[in-house]
C-alpha positions as CSV (number, residue, x, y, z in Angstrom):
1,X,0.0,0.0,0.0
2,X,1.4,3.4,-1.0
3,X,0.3,6.8,0.3
4,X,1.7,10.2,-0.8
5,X,1.8,13.4,1.0
6,X,3.8,14.6,4.0
7,X,4.1,11.0,5.2
8,X,4.3,8.1,2.7
9,X,3.7,4.5,3.9
10,X,5.3,1.7,2.0
11,X,5.2,-2.0,2.9
12,X,8.6,-3.8,2.5
13,X,8.4,-7.3,1.3
14,X,10.9,-9.8,0.1
15,X,13.5,-11.6,2.4
16,X,17.0,-11.3,1.3
17,X,18.5,-14.6,0.4
18,X,20.3,-16.2,3.3
19,X,19.5,-13.4,5.7
20,X,19.3,-14.8,9.3
21,X,19.4,-12.0,11.7
22,X,19.8,-11.8,15.5
23,X,17.2,-10.2,17.8
24,X,19.0,-7.4,19.6
25,X,17.2,-6.1,22.7
26,X,15.4,-2.8,22.2
27,X,14.8,-2.9,18.5
28,X,11.9,-0.5,17.9
29,X,10.4,2.0,15.5
30,X,13.1,4.4,14.5
31,X,13.6,7.9,13.2
32,X,16.4,9.1,10.8
33,X,17.4,12.6,9.9
34,X,18.5,13.4,6.4
35,X,20.6,16.6,6.2
36,X,24.2,17.7,5.6
37,X,24.4,15.0,2.9
38,X,24.1,12.1,5.3
39,X,21.8,9.9,7.3
40,X,21.8,10.3,11.1
41,X,22.0,7.6,12.3
42,X,23.6,5.8,9.4
43,X,22.1,2.4,10.4
44,X,19.0,1.5,12.4
45,X,17.8,-1.9,13.7
46,X,14.1,-2.6,14.0
47,X,11.9,-5.7,14.7
48,X,9.6,-7.3,12.2
49,X,6.6,-5.2,11.2
50,X,8.1,-2.0,12.7
51,X,8.7,1.3,10.9
52,X,11.4,3.8,10.0
53,X,10.6,7.4,9.5
54,X,13.0,9.7,7.6
55,X,12.8,13.4,8.1
56,X,14.4,15.9,5.6
57,X,16.0,18.5,8.0
58,X,18.1,20.5,5.5
59,X,19.7,22.7,4.6
60,X,20.1,20.3,1.7
61,X,16.8,18.7,0.7
62,X,17.3,17.2,-2.8
63,X,17.5,13.7,-1.5
64,X,15.6,10.4,-1.7
65,X,15.5,7.1,0.1
66,X,15.8,4.4,-2.6
67,X,17.0,0.8,-2.9
68,X,20.5,-0.1,-4.1
69,X,21.1,-3.1,-6.3
70,X,19.9,-6.3,-4.5
71,X,17.5,-4.4,-2.2
72,X,14.1,-6.0,-3.0
73,X,12.3,-4.2,-0.1
74,X,10.2,-2.1,-2.5
75,X,10.8,1.0,-0.3
76,X,11.3,4.1,-2.4
77,X,10.5,7.6,-1.3
78,X,10.4,9.0,-4.8
79,X,9.3,6.3,-7.3
80,X,9.5,7.6,-10.9
81,X,11.1,10.9,-9.8
82,X,14.7,11.3,-11.0
83,X,15.2,14.7,-9.3
84,X,13.7,14.5,-5.8
85,X,13.4,17.7,-3.8
86,X,11.4,17.9,-0.6
87,X,10.5,20.8,1.7
88,X,12.3,20.9,5.0
89,X,10.4,18.8,7.5
90,X,9.0,16.4,4.9
91,X,8.7,12.9,6.3
92,X,8.6,9.5,4.7
93,X,7.7,6.3,6.6
94,X,8.2,2.7,5.6
95,X,7.0,-0.4,7.4
96,X,9.1,-3.5,7.0
97,X,7.2,-6.8,7.0
98,X,10.0,-9.3,6.4
99,X,13.4,-9.6,8.0
100,X,16.6,-8.6,6.1
101,X,19.4,-6.1,5.8
102,X,18.3,-3.4,3.4
103,X,20.7,-0.8,1.9
104,X,19.4,2.5,0.7
105,X,20.9,5.4,-1.3
106,X,19.9,8.8,-2.6
107,X,19.2,9.0,-6.4
108,X,21.2,12.2,-6.7
109,X,23.9,11.8,-4.1
110,X,25.7,8.4,-3.6
111,X,27.2,9.6,-0.3
112,X,23.7,10.0,1.2
113,X,23.0,6.4,2.1
114,X,22.3,4.0,5.0
115,X,21.0,0.7,6.1
116,X,17.9,-0.7,7.8
117,X,18.3,-4.1,9.6
118,X,15.1,-5.9,10.3
119,X,15.2,-8.8,12.9
120,X,13.0,-11.9,12.8
121,X,11.4,-11.0,16.1
122,X,7.9,-9.6,15.8
123,X,7.6,-6.0,17.0
124,X,4.9,-3.5,17.6
125,X,4.5,-0.9,14.8
126,X,2.0,1.1,16.9
127,X,4.5,2.0,19.7
128,X,6.0,5.5,19.5
129,X,9.7,5.8,18.6
130,X,12.0,6.6,21.5
131,X,14.1,8.7,19.1
132,X,13.7,12.5,19.3
133,X,11.9,14.3,16.5
134,X,14.6,15.5,14.1
135,X,15.0,19.3,14.2
136,X,14.7,21.1,10.9
137,X,17.8,23.3,10.4
138,X,16.4,25.6,7.8
139,X,14.8,28.9,8.8
140,X,11.2,28.8,7.9
141,X,10.0,31.8,9.9
142,X,9.2,35.1,8.1
143,X,10.6,38.3,9.5
144,X,8.5,40.4,11.9
145,X,7.8,43.7,10.2
146,X,6.0,46.0,12.7
147,X,5.3,49.7,13.4
148,X,5.2,50.6,9.7
149,X,4.1,54.2,9.3
150,X,5.0,57.5,7.8
151,X,7.0,59.8,10.1
152,X,5.1,62.9,11.0
153,X,2.2,62.7,8.5
154,X,0.9,60.5,5.7
155,X,0.3,63.7,3.7
156,X,3.5,63.8,1.6
157,X,4.5,67.2,0.1
158,X,5.8,66.5,-3.4
159,X,5.6,62.8,-2.6
160,X,8.6,62.9,-0.3
161,X,8.4,61.2,3.1
162,X,10.1,59.0,5.6
163,X,8.9,55.5,6.1
164,X,9.6,54.0,9.6
165,X,9.4,50.4,10.5
166,X,11.0,47.7,12.8
167,X,12.5,44.3,11.9
168,X,13.6,41.4,14.1
169,X,16.1,40.2,11.5
170,X,17.9,41.6,8.4
171,X,15.6,41.7,5.4
172,X,15.0,43.2,2.0
173,X,11.8,45.2,1.6
174,X,9.8,45.6,-1.5
175,X,7.4,48.5,-1.7
176,X,4.8,48.6,-4.4
177,X,3.2,52.1,-4.7
178,X,-0.3,52.2,-6.2
179,X,-2.4,55.3,-7.1
180,X,-6.2,55.5,-6.9
181,X,-7.4,56.4,-10.4
182,X,-11.1,56.4,-11.3
183,X,-12.0,54.0,-8.5
184,X,-9.2,51.6,-9.2
185,X,-5.7,51.0,-7.9
186,X,-2.9,51.3,-10.5
187,X,0.7,50.5,-10.0
188,X,2.9,53.6,-10.0
189,X,6.2,51.8,-9.4
190,X,8.3,49.7,-7.0
191,X,11.1,50.4,-4.6
192,X,13.5,47.9,-3.0
193,X,15.6,48.7,0.1
194,X,17.4,46.8,2.9
195,X,16.5,46.8,6.5
196,X,18.4,45.9,9.7
197,X,17.4,44.6,13.1
198,X,15.6,47.2,15.1
199,X,14.2,50.6,14.1
200,X,14.6,51.7,10.5
201,X,13.8,54.7,8.4
202,X,13.6,54.9,4.7
203,X,13.7,58.2,2.9
204,X,11.3,58.0,0.0
205,X,12.0,60.7,-2.7
206,X,8.6,60.5,-4.2
207,X,10.0,59.5,-7.7
208,X,9.1,56.3,-9.5
209,X,10.0,55.3,-13.0
210,X,11.8,58.7,-13.3
211,X,8.6,60.6,-12.6
212,X,7.6,62.5,-9.6
213,X,4.3,61.4,-8.0
214,X,1.5,63.8,-8.8
215,X,-1.2,64.8,-6.4
216,X,-3.7,62.1,-5.4
217,X,-4.4,59.2,-3.2
218,X,-1.9,56.4,-2.9
219,X,-1.1,53.3,-1.0
220,X,2.2,51.4,-0.4
221,X,2.1,47.7,-0.1
222,X,5.3,46.5,1.7
223,X,6.7,43.0,2.0
224,X,9.9,42.0,3.9
225,X,11.9,38.9,2.9
226,X,14.9,37.4,4.7
227,X,17.9,35.6,3.3
228,X,15.9,32.3,3.1
229,X,13.2,34.2,1.2
230,X,10.7,33.9,4.0
231,X,8.2,36.7,3.3
232,X,5.8,38.7,5.4
233,X,2.3,39.4,4.3
234,X,1.6,42.8,2.6
235,X,1.6,45.7,5.0
236,X,-0.7,48.4,3.7
237,X,0.4,52.0,4.3
238,X,-1.8,54.7,2.7
239,X,-0.7,58.2,1.9
240,X,-1.7,61.3,0.0
241,X,0.5,63.5,-2.2
242,X,-0.3,67.2,-2.1
């Protein structure tokens, strides 16, 4: 049975020829982290019918869990996909229903490999794994962009004004300026500028596309993106040009 999504469930099948394995104490469902171009741990031992869950922790995520030659388990995190790439935190779970020693390797990186050893002792696939949940090493949190406002007044003489804002990490800000024309918002232009941690001020000259903003009603839609391209939602800051 195969399921796709955040957690894929595969049933491993065929016993490797001549594989007679011991039954070490404490063989249970296991967790493996995939990151920094390696498995951690490199080898896990489970009992019959128990499971292994792999978690892509990054920062590298273009990896798969696939069989090497001679591995007839049927376990493959990316069947038919020659260029796997998963989001940080993606998980893949396989249940092993026959004993054996199964070697796995990434389709793209031969050094990303490991082994699952399945004993002949029946286990309990429903018990939680004693392994800690692997920690994702990639920053998935968007910056905090707060206290965004025009200094003094949102009535900008000649379109010039100082935009104030705070950030909790370094980020690049994109400001789309739109003008209200006949009941509709039309893009007047875009500005990009960098921000640092703490209080920031950006001096807006009121010129976009080499043209000074004329009188009217405007709004600035501002987004902050960090080095990992985590983005805030649009922050709307209205203003008028007089």
